[in-house]
Structures are given as structure tokens and as C-alpha cells.
C-alpha distance (Angstrom), angle and dihedral (degrees) to the residues before:
residue distance angle dihedral
M1 . . .
A2 3.78 . .
P3 3.79 116.0 .
G4 3.78 109.5 -94.5
S5 3.79 91.2 19.0
S6 3.72 107.0 157.2
T7 3.75 123.3 -148.3
E8 3.73 141.4 65.0
S9 3.80 92.8 -126.0
G10 3.75 102.8 158.8
Y11 3.79 88.4 -137.8
H12 3.77 121.0 116.1
P13 3.82 123.4 151.7
W14 3.83 89.5 -126.9
R15 3.79 95.8 37.1
E16 3.83 94.5 129.8
T17 3.80 92.9 46.4
L18 3.80 92.1 52.6
L19 3.79 93.2 46.2
E20 3.81 92.6 46.9
T21 3.80 90.7 49.2
A22 3.82 92.0 50.3
W23 3.83 92.1 50.2
A24 3.80 92.1 44.5
S25 3.82 90.3 52.6
I26 3.80 91.3 52.3
R27 3.85 92.1 47.9
H28 3.83 89.0 46.5
G29 3.79 89.3 51.3
L30 3.81 91.5 52.2
E31 3.81 90.2 50.4
Y32 3.85 102.2 37.5
G33 3.80 107.1 15.2
R34 3.82 96.1 -118.7
A35 3.81 140.6 77.6
L36 3.79 120.9 -83.2
S37 3.80 111.1 -86.1
L38 3.74 112.5 -136.2
D39 3.75 140.9 168.5
P40 3.84 109.9 -125.3
A41 3.84 88.4 -152.6
D42 3.82 87.6 70.3
Y43 3.79 90.6 65.7
P44 3.83 134.4 69.7
E45 3.79 113.0 -76.0
P46 3.84 96.0 -108.4
L47 3.84 89.1 59.2
Q48 3.82 89.1 52.2
R49 3.80 91.4 60.3
P50 3.78 119.7 94.9
G51 3.79 110.9 -86.4
A52 3.78 138.5 166.1
C53 3.77 125.1 -141.9
F54 3.78 145.0 160.2
V55 3.75 122.3 -139.0
T56 3.81 116.5 -151.4
L57 3.76 123.9 -165.4
E58 3.82 124.1 -162.7
R59 3.76 128.2 -178.2
F60 3.77 117.3 -158.6
G61 3.81 89.2 -18.1
Q62 3.83 95.5 -50.7
L63 3.81 124.9 112.0
R64 3.84 110.2 -101.0
G65 3.80 100.6 170.2
C66 3.77 142.7 -22.5
I67 3.80 125.5 -172.1
G68 3.73 131.9 157.5
T69 3.79 150.8 140.8
L70 3.79 128.0 -104.4
E71 3.77 98.0 -160.4
A72 3.80 124.3 59.5
W73 3.83 102.9 -127.3
R74 3.81 104.7 137.0
P75 3.84 134.5 38.7
L76 3.81 111.3 -67.5
I77 3.83 92.5 -124.6
E78 3.84 89.4 55.1
D79 3.82 91.8 45.3
V80 3.80 89.4 54.3
A81 3.82 93.3 49.3
E82 3.83 93.8 46.8
N83 3.81 94.8 44.6
A84 3.80 93.8 46.4
Y85 3.81 88.8 54.1
A86 3.80 92.3 44.8
A87 3.84 92.7 48.8
A88 3.80 89.8 53.6
F89 3.79 99.3 41.3
R90 3.82 112.3 15.0
D91 3.82 107.6 41.2
P92 3.84 100.2 120.6
R93 3.82 90.9 -146.4
F94 3.81 92.2 66.9
P95 3.80 139.7 39.9
P96 3.81 115.4 -108.7
L97 3.79 113.2 -74.5
S98 3.81 115.8 -94.9
H99 3.83 129.6 -148.9
E100 3.83 89.0 -109.3
E101 3.81 91.3 59.2
L102 3.81 93.2 62.1
E103 3.79 87.6 84.9
G104 3.78 107.5 87.2
L105 3.82 93.4 9.5
E106 3.79 116.5 140.8
L107 3.77 127.1 -173.0
E108 3.78 135.0 -158.6
I109 3.78 131.1 -179.6
S110 3.78 122.2 -148.7
I111 3.81 111.4 -159.7
L112 3.77 108.3 -155.9
G113 3.77 125.7 -136.5
S114 3.79 119.5 -146.6
P115 3.83 113.0 -67.0
E116 3.81 113.0 -116.0
P117 3.81 121.8 -159.6
I118 3.82 116.9 -116.1
Q119 3.79 115.3 -138.7
F120 3.80 115.1 -142.4
S121 3.78 139.8 144.5
S122 3.84 98.6 -155.2
E123 3.74 141.5 21.0
T124 3.82 89.5 -108.3
E125 3.78 90.7 54.4
L126 3.82 90.7 49.2
L127 3.81 91.8 49.9
R128 3.84 91.3 51.9
Q129 3.82 90.2 56.9
L130 3.78 97.8 52.1
E131 3.81 120.5 106.6
P132 3.81 107.7 -149.2
G133 3.78 113.1 -139.2
V134 3.82 92.0 15.6
D135 3.79 110.0 55.9
G136 3.78 124.8 75.1
L137 3.80 109.8 -162.4
I138 3.77 136.1 -149.3
L139 3.81 114.5 -163.3
E140 3.80 121.0 -166.7
E141 3.78 130.7 -179.4
R142 3.80 129.9 159.1
G143 3.78 97.8 -31.2
H144 3.82 94.7 -34.7
R145 3.78 117.8 112.4
G146 3.79 136.1 171.7
T147 3.80 140.6 160.7
F148 3.74 138.2 -158.5
L149 3.77 121.5 -161.3
P150 3.82 117.4 -133.3
T151 3.84 89.2 -105.0
V152 3.84 89.0 68.7
W153 3.83 87.4 74.3
Q154 3.82 86.3 74.6
S155 3.80 90.1 69.8
L156 3.83 97.5 28.1
P157 3.85 104.9 36.7
E158 3.81 96.6 160.7
P159 3.83 113.0 85.7
R160 3.81 96.1 -141.6
E161 3.82 92.6 52.0
F162 3.80 91.7 42.7
L163 3.83 88.8 56.2
R164 3.83 93.3 43.5
Q165 3.80 90.8 53.7
L166 3.82 92.4 45.0
K167 3.83 89.0 54.4
R168 3.78 88.8 50.8
K169 3.79 90.8 49.7
A170 3.84 88.9 51.7
G171 3.81 88.9 55.0
L172 3.79 96.0 -103.3
P173 3.81 128.6 121.2
P174 3.85 110.1 -93.1
D175 3.85 91.4 -119.6
Y176 3.81 93.3 47.0
W177 3.79 118.0 129.7
S178 3.79 133.6 167.2
P179 3.81 133.1 162.0
T180 3.81 87.8 -118.6
V181 3.86 95.0 63.6
R182 3.79 110.1 120.4
V183 3.82 124.5 -158.7
W184 3.80 132.0 -173.6
R185 3.77 127.4 -170.9
Y186 3.77 126.7 -147.2
R187 3.76 135.7 176.4
T188 3.78 126.0 -137.9
E189 3.72 138.7 -152.4
L190 3.80 107.8 -138.4
I191 3.81 118.4 -145.2
R192 3.81 120.1 -168.0
């Protein structure tokens, strides 16, 4: 995906490879208690390039785990395997996934584009620049950091509430504001 690419298309030339790798890492975790080990050199060259993704698990329509990376620092194929395992077994909001929970489990991979800083001088100005349903956001303030993927707009469609909940996720009060708040936007390609 090109940096700054915009939509959640669900299309990726190696879509099946990425999904199969994510599922294999979860099954490997159930069997061996660790993520699938793989050699990036065994995969197409674009999957060997550094990439950042989030893996989201849902079971019968309810969130069951979501873990990812914001910076592309390891091969995308490895990031997918590690984050799939982490979403299943290391999300602190949930107990580790059990064999019984495989039934009804669904998985999606959000491949992140490069985060771009948003310039603003007030919260109102920031809110005017947001593109609901398209922008993922990273908010950072004095050691606090949080992100929401673009898919979060489905449950928080109003920009002001989206930002309030993102501040809460970052460990800040929902009404908090300071001129030192920094925000980046990113786009994702969603693979299901």
C-alpha cells in the first residue's frame, strides 16, 4: 500500500497469504504457546518490506482482541504473524484464546499507511480536519499515547466523541486539551 493511500478496500495482492499467516500463527500459539516462526525470505518481496499492521479478532460480532504496531520496523509478513498471536493471547483486556473459541472467530488485518502529522491550533480546528470513516488517529501528549483505527468510526461516528474516546484510551480525561497535543492521521487497507 502506498503511503497516504486512502481507503479500506479489502484488496491486497497477497491478501490470502496474509490471512493464512495470521490464522496459522494463532493455531501455532494454541499448540505451542508462541507466534509462528517464519523466514521472510520465503515470501514475496513486498511482504519482506517493513510494514505495520493491526490484527483484530471478533467472536460472534464482539471484540475478542486487537493488537498492532504503529511504526513499520519489521517485515510485514512477520508483523502480521506476531500481531495475530498477540491479539489472540496477549491483549490485556481478554484471557488468552482457547481452542473452544476458534468457533465463531473472525479476523481482520489493517495494514497501516505512513502516519502524517495534522497541523491545528485548536481542538475545533482539529475536528474540522478529520475524515470520519477514513482517518485512523494517533494522539500523543506528555507520555500518553493512543490510537483508533478507521474502523472505530463505525461505533463512534461523531468526530467530537471519537476524539473524546481516543483521549480516554490514551489515559487522558475526555475533555482534556492543551496546545502541546499532537495528532497524526493514517489510512489503512483492511483485509478480511
